[in-house]
N, C-alpha and C positions, 0 to 999 in steps of 0.2 A: 582797706582801700580798694576801690574797684578799678578795673583795667582802664576805663576812659581817663581817670585822673592820672594814672601812671603814664598813659600814652601822651597826655598833654605835657607832663613834666619832661618826658623824653624828647618830645618835639621842641619844647622851649630850650632844652639843653643843646640840641643839635643846631637850632637856629642861632643860639648864642655863640657856639663854636664856629659856625659859618661866618658870622659877623666878625669875629676876631680874625679869622683867616683873610677875609676880604680887606679888613683894615690894614693888614700887614702884607698886602700884595699877593695873597695866595688864593683869592677867590677864583674858582673854576680852574685852579692850577692842578696839574696831574697828581700832586702830593696832598691835596686838600682832603681827599677821601681817607688816606692813611692817618693823617693827623686827627681827624674827627673820630674815626673808628677806634684808634688806639687810645686816645684820650678817654673815650667813653668806656672802653674795656678796663682801663686803669681805675676809673671810678668804681666800676662794678666789683673789681677785685678787692679794693679797699673796703667797700661797704659789705661785701660777703665776709671778709675776715673779721670785721668789727661785729657783725651779727653773730657769727659763730662763737667768738670769744665771750660776748655778753650772754649768750645762751648757756655756755658752760659754767660761767661764774656770774650769777645774778647780781652780785654787789657791784660789778663793773657797769651793769646796765643802769643802776641807780646813781652812779657817780656823776658829778657835774662835768668832770673831765676823765673819761674812762681810760684814756691812754696813760694819763698821769697815775691813775689808780692802779692800772695794770703794772706799770713800771715800779710802783711802790711795794708791790708784793714781794715776799721773800723769793730768792732765786729758785728754791726748790718748788714753790707753788707755780711760778711762771713756767718752769720746765714741765711740770705735770700738766698744766693747761695745754701747752703746745703738743705734748704727747697724745692728748685726748682728741686733737683735731683730726677729722677724717681725711682720707686721701683725696677727697674732692675739694678740700679747702686750700687756697693758695697760702704759701708761707711768706709772711711779711714781717719786717721789723717795725718798731715804733717810729723810727726815723723815716720810713718809707711811706707812711700813711698820709693822707691828704691834710688832716689838721696840723700834723707836725711840719710838713713842708710849707703850709700856708703861714705858719708862725715865723718862717724865715723868708717870707715873700720879698722883703725889701733889702735883703742882704745882697752885696755884689756877687755876680756870678751865679744868679739863680737858675738861668737856663742850663748851665752845665750841671748843676746839682740835680735838676729835674731829669735830664738825660741820663745821668749816672744812676739815678734811682730806678728808672725804667729798665736799663740794661741789667742792673743787679737783680731786680725782680725776675726778669726773663731767665737769667742764669740760674738763680736759686730754684726755679720751678721748671727747668728745661725738660726734665723727664716727663712731667705731667702735661705741660702745655705745648711742647714743640710738635708741630704737624709734620708728618713724613711726606716727602715727594716721591714720585714714581721711581726715581733713581736712588732712593735711600737716604738722601740728605734731609736734615731737619730745619724747619723754618722757625726762627726765634719769635717770641711773642711781640717784642717791641723794637722799634728803631730809635735812633736819636732824633727826636722830633724837631728840636729847635734848629737843627742843621738844614732843614728845608727852608728856613728864612735866610735870605741873603742880606748881607749888611754887617754892621758892627755888632760887638758883643752886647752893647746897650740895647740895640734893637731886638736881639734875640731874648734878652732878659725881659723886655717889655711885653713881648709876645707871650712868653710863658706865664708871666704875672697875670695877663689878661685871661688866659685859659683858666688859671686857678681861681680867679674871681667867679667863674661860671660853675666850678665844681663844688663850691661850698654852699650853694643855694639850697640844696635839699639832699636827702639820703634815700637810697633804695633799700635800706636795711629791712624794713617791715614787710617787704614783698618776698623775701626769701623763703617764707613758709609756704608760699603758693607754688603749685605746679603751673608755671607760666612760661611761655616762650619769650624770654627777655628780649630777644633780638627781632621779634616780629615787627614791632613799631619802628625800631631803628632801621631795619633793612628796607622795609616798605617806604619809609619816608626818605631815606637816602637814595634808594635805587632810581627814583624818578628823575633825580638831578644828574646821575652818573650814567644814565642809559639814553642819552640824547640820540636822535636818529635811530630808534629801535635798538639801542644798546651796542651798536657797532658789531664787531666780529663775534664777541662772546657776550651776547645779550643775557641779562639775568633778570628774572621776574619773580618778585616775591609772591609766594603762593598764599592766597587769602585763607584766613582762619576757617571760613565755612567749608572750603574744599578739603582742608586738612582734617577737620572734624568728621565730615561725611566719609572720607576714605578710612579713617581709623575705626569709626564705630560700625562700619559695614564689615571690614576685615576682622574685627574683634568685637562681636556683639556682646552686649552687657551680660547676657545669660551664660556666656562661655568663658568669661575672663578668669574665673578661678582655675580652669583646666589648662590654660596656656602658661607654660613655664619653660625656661631654658631654651629659648628660641633665638634665632638670628634674624635681624632686621637690616635690610640693605637698601641703599639708594645710590644708583650709579651716576646721578647728576644732582648731588645732595644740596647744593647751594648752602644757605645758612642753617639748614636742618629742620625747617618748619614741619615737614611731613614726618620725619623721623621722630621729632619730639612728640607729636600728637600720637603716633603709634606706640611709642614707649610708654607714655602716660596711660594709654588704654590697657596695655599688657601689664605694666608694673615695671619700674626701672630696675628692680632687683631680679626680674624674671627674664630679662632679655639682654642681648648685646647688640650694639650698633656697629654697622659696617658701612663705609661711605667712600666715595671718590668723586672729585670734581676738578675740572680743569682750572678753576679760578682760585688763586691764592687767597684773595680777600674773603671769598665765601668759605673756604676751608678754615680760615682763622676764626670767622664768626661761629662756625659749627663747633670748633674746638671749645670755645668758651660756653656755648650753649650746653655742651655735654657736661662741663664742669658745674655750671650753675643749676643743672637739672639732675644732679646725682647720678650721672652716667660716666664718671671719670674713668671707670674700668674699660670704656670703649675707645678712649682717645688713641691708643696704638693702632686702632682699626681705621682711623681717618687718614686718607691719602690724597694729596694734591697731584693731579695728573690727568691725562687724556684717557678716559675709560674705554672709548671705542678703539683707539689705536693700541693702548698699553693697559689692559685691565690687570690690576695688581693683585687682587685677592685670589689666592690659589688654595686648592685642596691641600690641607696639611699632610695628608697621607699619600698624596700623589701630586706633587707640585706642578707637573705638566698640565694638569687639568684645572679649570676654573672652579672656584668654590661655588657650592649651591646653597641657597638660603631658604629659610622657612617663610619669611615675609619680605616682599619688595614693594616699596612705594616710590613714585617718581613723578616729577613734573619736568621732563627733559626739554632741552631747547628744541623748538619746532623747526627753525630755519637757521642754517649756518654754513658758511663756505668751508667745506672740508676737502676741497679739490686737491690741496697740497699733499694730503696723505690718502686720498681715495684709492689709488692703485695699490697702495701697501696693504689694503684690507682684502683685496681680491686674490686670496691664496687658498690652497687646498685646506690648510689648517683652519682657516676661518669659515669654510663652507658650511659646516654644521651650525655654527653660531648665526651666520647670516643666510639662513635657508631660503628666504624669499627674494634675496638679491640685494645689491648695493646700488643706491640711486646714482644715475649718471650725472656727469658734469654738464650743465646746460651751456649753450653758446653765450648766453647773456645772463645777467643776474645770478652769479654764482652764490651770492649770499642768501638766495632763496632755496638752496639745496635742503631737502627734507631730511635732516639728520635724525629727527625723532624716530624715523622708521628703523634706523640702526639700533637705537636705544630699546625700542620695543622688542626686537629680535634678541638683543643681548639679555633683556630681562627674562624672556621666555627660556632662554638657554641657561640662565643662572638660577632658575627656580627649582626647588626640590620637587620630587614626584608628587608630594602631597602639599606643596606650597601654595601660597595665595599672594596675589599682587593687585595693586591698584595704580593705574597709570593715567595721567592727564594727556589727552590727545586733542588735536584740532578736530572739530566735529565733522569736517569733510572726510576724515579717515573712515568713519563708520558706514559711509555709503558709496565710497569710490567704486566705480564699476569695473576697474581693471588695475593692472600694475601691481607694485609691491604691496600697496594697501590691501587690495583684494586677496592677494596670496596669503598675507598674514591672517586675515579674517577667516579664510578658508581653512587654514591650519587650526585655528582656534575652534572652529565648528567641527571639523573632522575628528579632532582629538577630544572634543567635548570639554574644553578648557575654559570656555567663556562662561562666566557666572552671570554677568549682566553689564548694563551700561546706564549711566545717568547723564543725560544731556543737560548742561547747565545753562542759566540765562546768559544773554549777551553781556559783554562788559563786566564779567565777574572779576576780571583782572583790571586793576587801576591803570596799568602801564601798557596794555595792549588790548585792542578791540577784537582780537581773534576769538571766535566762538569755540568753546571747548566742551568736551565730554570726558567723563571718567570711565575708563575701561577696567572692569573687575575680572580678574583671572583666578580660577580655582582649579588646580589639577586633581582635586579629589573627586569623588563620584557624585554626580548630579545629572538629571536628565532634562531640566528646564532652565530657561534663561529669562531673567527679568529685565525689561527695558523701561526706563522712566524718562519722560519728557518734562523736565523742570524748567523749561525755557520761559514760561509765563510767570514764574515766581520772582520775588525780590522787589526791592524799591530802588528806583533810579535816583542817584544823587550826583551832584557836580563836585568834582575834586580838581581844582585848578582849571586847566583847559580840558581835562578828561572827564568823561561820564563813567560812573561806576555803578554796578548793581550790588546791593547789599541784601543778603538773605537774613531774615529774622531767625531767632533760635527755634521758633515754632516751625518755620519752613524747613530748616535743617532737619529737625526731628521727623517731619512728615516724610521727607525723602528717605531717611535712615529706616524708619519703621516700615514703610511700604516695601523697601528693598528686602529687609531681613525677614519680613513676613511672606515675601514672594507673593504679593497681593496684586490683583488686577483692579485698577481704579479707572473709571471712565475718563477718557481724554487726559490721563496722567500716566498710567502704567499698564503694561501688558506682560503676561507670562506665556512664553512661546516655546515650542519644541525645536530641537536642532533640525529636524526635517523641514519645519516651516521656514527656518532661517535659510537653509540650503536652497529651498525653492525660490527665495527672493534674492538670489545672487549674494547671499551671505550678508545682507544688509542688517545693521544693528541699530537702526533708527526706529524708535517706538512708534512714531507717526505712521510708518508704513504698515503697521499691524493693527492700528485702531479700526474699529468697525465704521464703515461708511454709513452715516445716518441719512435716511430719506424721510422727509416730513410730508405727510399727506394732508390735504385740505378738502373737506367735504363741500363741493360746489354742485348746484343743480345745473342742468344744461343751459338754462336761461342766464344764470349768473356767470357761467363760463363764457357764453357768447357776448354778454355785456362787457366783461373784462377784456376780451379779445378786441372788441370794437373800440374800446378806449385806447388800447395800445396802437391800433391801426390809425386812429385819428391823430394821435400824438406824432406818429412817424410821418404821416402826410404833411403835418404842419412843419416839422423839422426839415423835411426835404424841400418844401417850398421856401423856407427861410434860407436854406443853403443855396438854392438857385439864385435868389435875389442877391445874396452876398457875392456869389461868383460874378454876376453881371456888373456889380459895382466895382469889383476889383479890375475886371477887364476894361471898364470904362476909364478908371483912374490910370491904368497903365497906358492907355491910348493917348492921353494928353501930356504924357511926360516928354520933355525935350531937353536937348543938350545946350547949355549956355557957356 
C-alpha cells in the first residue's frame, strides 16, 4: 500500500473524529486535540499489537476472528507468544482491543469502560510509554477522554460509541513492515487547525518530508551508511520527531540512539509513539518534555555539570517566540560559552517576533561533538544578515571551518508558514570547501486550503542531495567556495552572491547600432510628448472643479 492511500485514510479518520467532536460540542474546544490524537494513538497501538501477534503465529492471521483464535490457544502457547513480543510492542489484553470493545458498544456505561481501558493500557505500559518532564515527572499515555464531554452519562456513552464507529473502518496493520513516519500525515493535517494566528506562543510547524530526506541523506550519504554505528542523534526542538525518524532510518535503528527535548507536551507524546512504532523503543527514556533553552536536561553521564555532546544533531527550531519572561535568566556567566554570539534583546513592541532560533543554533553548536555533524533549518535571512547575532554566528562557523554548506529551499516549502528557509549543514570534521545550493526555483506550487505550498519531486530532492554530496558546481544552481571567499563577502552563505555574472555580447555594425539608438530616441520623444499632453489635460480638469 503506498503512502498516499495511507495518508488519505489518516485524513478521513481525523476528519471523522473532528466531526464527532463537533457534534458533541467539542469543535475547536481546547480538548479536541487531545481527544483526536489519543484516539488515533489507541488505534495504532491496537493495530500494532495485532500485527505482531499474527506475525508470530501465522494461524492467527488466517483466522476469521484472530482474537477468538488467540484466546482459544492453550495457556502455555499464549504465554509463549507474549514472551516473544519485542520491547517495542505494547502489552494489551484481548478485552482492551478495538474489536472486543466494539462488540460491547451498546452495553450501558460504555464511556466508562472505554476510559478504564485507556487508563489500564497506560498503566501496563508506563515504563515504555511515559515521557519524562524536565523536573523528572512522567506523563501518562492516555487521559479519561469521555470526561471532556459535559452532560449526562448517556451523552458520554454516545460520544464514545461514535468514536468507535470511526475506528473499525480500516486497519493500519499492513503498514508496520514499512519504515514510515506514521505521524507525518497526522501532525501536518492537525497542526494547521491548531496553529491559528501563527500558532500562538508555542507555534509548531510540521517539517516537510522533502526537508527531512535532504537533511538525512546529506548527513549520512548512501556510501557511508555501513560505517556509521553506535551514534547519538539529538534534536533540541524535536516536535513529533520527523527529522529524527529520517535520520534514524538513514543510519539504521539498531545503530543509533535518539535524544530529544521539546517544550510541547503534545509533541513529546507524538514522538514517544513514533519511537515505538519505528523500532526505537530503546530511546524513549531519552525523550524529555521541557524548555531546552532555559533548562537543557541531557547531561554528560561522566560529568553531570556539563551538557551532553552528540554525534548528529537535526533541528527545525521555532523561528520566532516571546521568551522575554526568561530572557534575563539566560544572561549568566555559566551560559556565556553556550550563547557565545549573544542573546536577542527584548523589543519594545512585538515580543512574539523575538528570534529564539538564534539561541537554538548556538545551543546546537555547543552540543555537537568535535567530530559531529548537524543540519538546521533557518530563515533564509540568517544566511545574509549584515550584522548582529546572525553575523557573529556565521563568522564563528567560517573561522572554525565548521560550515559544510547551505541549501536555500523554494518559498512556501512549509504548508503552514510562508517564511523562506534554508538548511544549514555543519561539520566539525576537516574540510576546506563549502557548497552553497540555490534550490529556490525548484518545486511545483500547489494550493492547500488557503495556503500555497511548494512540493519537490523525488528527482528534485535527489538532484539537491547528489550535488551537495559530490560538492559539485552547477551553473545557476550551486557553487563550491573557500572560507577565504566567504570571509571576503561578510560571511554571506547565499549561493547567488557567488554565481558568475554573465555578460552577453551582441555583434552589431556601427550602422546597426546607430539605427537601434535612433529608434530608442524616437520612442522617448513620442512618450515625452504624450506625457506633456496628459499633464495639460489634468491641469485643465483641475481648473474647472468647483465646490457645491
